[in-house]
Structures are given as C-alpha cells and as structure tokens.
C-alpha positions as CSV (number, residue, x, y, z in Angstrom):
1,X,60.3,2.2,18.2
2,X,63.8,2.3,17.0
3,X,66.6,4.5,18.2
4,X,66.6,6.4,14.9
5,X,63.0,7.5,15.5
6,X,63.7,8.5,19.1
7,X,66.7,10.6,18.0
8,X,64.6,12.4,15.3
9,X,61.9,13.1,17.9
10,X,64.7,14.4,20.3
11,X,65.8,16.9,17.6
12,X,62.4,18.4,17.8
13,X,61.6,18.0,21.5
14,X,64.4,16.4,23.6
15,X,62.2,15.2,26.5
16,X,60.0,13.2,24.2
17,X,62.9,11.0,23.1
18,X,64.0,10.5,26.6
19,X,60.5,9.6,27.7
20,X,60.2,7.0,25.0
21,X,63.5,5.5,26.0
22,X,63.2,5.4,29.8
23,X,59.6,6.5,30.7
24,X,58.9,8.7,33.7
25,X,62.0,8.9,35.9
26,X,65.0,10.8,37.0
27,X,66.5,11.1,33.5
28,X,63.2,12.4,32.0
29,X,62.9,15.1,34.6
30,X,66.5,16.0,34.4
31,X,66.1,16.4,30.6
32,X,63.2,18.7,31.1
33,X,65.3,20.9,33.3
34,X,68.2,20.9,30.9
35,X,65.9,21.7,28.0
36,X,64.4,24.6,29.9
37,X,68.0,25.9,30.6
38,X,68.9,25.6,27.0
39,X,67.9,23.5,24.0
40,X,71.4,22.1,23.4
41,X,72.1,20.7,26.9
42,X,68.7,18.9,26.7
43,X,69.5,17.6,23.2
44,X,72.9,16.3,24.2
45,X,71.5,14.6,27.2
46,X,68.7,13.1,25.2
47,X,71.1,11.7,22.6
48,X,73.3,10.3,25.4
49,X,70.4,8.6,27.1
50,X,69.1,7.1,23.8
51,X,72.6,6.1,22.6
52,X,73.9,4.4,25.7
53,X,73.7,0.6,25.8
54,X,71.0,-0.7,28.1
55,X,71.3,-4.5,28.4
C-alpha cells in the first residue's frame, strides 16, 4: 500500500495509517493517545510517521 493511501486513511482515522506503516508498537499506541486528546495532534503524528524515511 502506498504512502498516499495511508495518508488518506489517516485523514479519516489517524491510528489506521500509523498501524499500516509500523504495525503494533509504541508509535501506534502513542497515536491512539494523541488522537483521543485531539484529532489534530493524532493527525500530525500520523503524517509524520508515514512521511519519515524508513530505510
């Protein structure tokens, strides 16, 4: 799945995009907490996780 699809899914539900990028882990659970605290912190975190370069 491409980054564009993950970002579109993140616009709807940010933890889904993070899950598709990194699976279950610290970033996923952090994104759930951020999304519960407010939609925009979770969205910004999701776009950061998806957009960063993972070699």
